[in-house]
N, C-alpha and C positions, 0 to 999 in steps of 0.2 A: 619484451617491451623494454625500450631504453629509458624512457622518461614519460611523465605525465604531469601536466599543469592544469589546475582547475580554477576557473573564475566563477566564484559563487554569485557575484552580483549579476552576471549575465547568463549563468547556466551553461557556460562553455567549458569544454575540456580539450586540450591539445595533447595528443599522444604521439610519441615517436616510437616506431616499432619496425621490426624486420618482416617484410611481407612474405618472405620465404618460410618463416617460422610460424607466424600468426596471421590469420585472415581477419578482415574487417568485420565480417559477420560474427566471428567468435568474440571479438572485442565488444561488439554491441550486446551480445547475449550475456556476457559477464557483467557489463554495466547494468543491464536490466535486472539481472539476478540480485544485484545489490539494492534494488528498489528504486532505481532511477529510470527515466524515460530517455530514449535516444531519438533525436530528430535529424533529418538531413539538413545540410546547409541551405538548401533551397527554401526551407520553411522559414517564414519570418516570425516575429514575436506574436503577431495576431493569431497565427496558426497554433502556436504553443499555448496561448491563453485559451483559445477555443477548445483545444484538447483537454486542458486542465479543468475547464468549466464542465466539459462532458463527463469527466471522471468524477467530479464532485456530484453531478446529478445522478450518475449511476450509483454512487455510494449512498446518496440520500434515499433513492428508491429501494435499495437493498435493506436499509435500516427500517424504513416504513413497513415493508413486507414482513420483516422479521418480527417487529413489534406487534403487527396485526395477528400474526400466528401465535405470539406468546401470550397476549392479553387474555384470551379465553382460558388459558391454562391456570390463571390465577384463582379460579374457582376451587374451593376445597376438594381435593381429589377423593376424599373419603366419602363425600356426599354424592358422587357421580356413579352411574352404572359402570360395571366392570369393563364393558366393551369400550368405553370412552378412553380407558387407559391405553388400549391398542391404537386408537386414533391419535392420541398424544405421542405415541412412539413414532408414528409416521410423520407427524408434524415436526418433531424435534430432529428426526433423521434428515428430513428435507432441509431444514434450517441450518443444521450443523454441517452437513456434508455437501450441500449444493450452494446455498446462499453464501456460506462462509468458506467455500472451497479456496478462493484466492488467499485467504488468511492462512489456511493450513499449508498451502504451497509456499508461502513466504516463510512460514515456520520451518519447513523442511529445508529450504535453501539456507536459512540461517544456521540450522543445526549442522549442515554439511560443512559450513565454514567455521564451526565452533563458536557461533554467536548465540547468546541467550537474550532474546528481545521480548517485547510484549506479546508478539504473535505466538512464540513458544509457550509463554505463560498461559495464554488463553487456550491454546490447543490442549495442553496437559489438563487444565482445569475443566474445560468443556467436555472433552472426551471421557475423562474420569467420571464426571457427574452423569454422563450419558450411560456409561457402563453400569454404574450403581443403579440408575433408574431402570435399566433393563432387568436387573436382578429383582426389581419390584414385581416381576411376574410370579416369583416365588415368595417374596417378602413384601407385603403391601406397605410396610413402614418406609420403604426406600423409594416409593413412587415419586415423591416430591423432588427427587434429584433430577428427574426429567425436566421439570420446570426450571430448576437451577441452571441446567445446561442451556436451555432455550434463552433464559434471561441473560446469561453470560454472553451468548452470541449477540443478542440485541444490544447490550451495553458496549461490547467491543466494536460492533459495526457503527454505533453512534460516535464513539471516539474517532474512528476512521473517517467518518463523514465530517466531523468538526475539523479534523486535521486537513481534509481535502479542501474545505471552504477557506480555512486560514491560508493554505498554500496558494490557492487561486488568488486571494486578495493580495498576498505578498508578491506574487509574480506580476500581478497587474500593476502594483505600485512600482516595483523594480523596473518593469518594462518602460514606464514613463521616464524613469531616471536614466536608463540605458540609452534611450532615444536622444538624450542630450549629450551623450558621449561622442566625441569626434572619433571616426574610425581610423584615422591616420595620425601618427605622431611625427613631428618634424624635429630631428635631432640637430644639435648644434654643429655636428660635423657635415651637415648638408643632406643627410639621408632621410628619406621618408619611409617609415615602416608601419605596418599594422600595429595597433596598440597591444594586441595579444602577444606580439613578439618582443615587447619591451623587456629588458633585463634590468636587474638591480644595478644601479649606478649610472644608467643612461640619463643624459641631460638633454 
C-alpha cells in the first residue's frame, strides 16, 4: 500500500496500492478486522445509516436476551437444588460463547495485532470467572462465579449497545452535514477536482 487518506466526517478512505501485490478484497478484510465497515461506492448515506441502525438493533436484542438469561441467576445459589447449578452452566455457556462470540472474535483480532482493548479485558475476565464457576462442581463456594461471568457478559453487551446507538445518532447527524458539502472544488487555476482529492495548499 502506497498511501491512505481518511475522512472522518464522511467515513471515506482513499487508498493507493499496487494491485499486483494486494487485492481489494484483502484490503476490505483488513479494514473490517480493525472494527470498521466497508461499503461499496454505489451505496449512499441512507444505506449506511440503515445498516448502522440494523446493527444497533441486533446489539439491543443481544443485550436483552443476555439479561433475561442472567436475572434468574441472581437467586442465591445456595438455596437452589443442586441440579439447577448445571442448568446455570448451560445458560452461561450459551451467553458467553454464543451471544458474546463477536466480542471474543474482536478480542482475538486485537491480540493478533498486539492491541489490548476493552474486548480483551472482558474476554479474560468473563472466561476466567466461567472457569472458576465450573470448578464449583467440586467446590460449591465457587459457584457464584458463574453468575459473575454472565453479568460481565450482559454489562459488556450493554456498553456495546449504547456505543452502537451513539454511533448511529452521530452518523445520522454527520450525514446531514455531509449532504451540504459540495462534491467538486473549483481551484483558482481553473481545474475542477473532487474535494476528496484536495491537497494542503490548494486554493
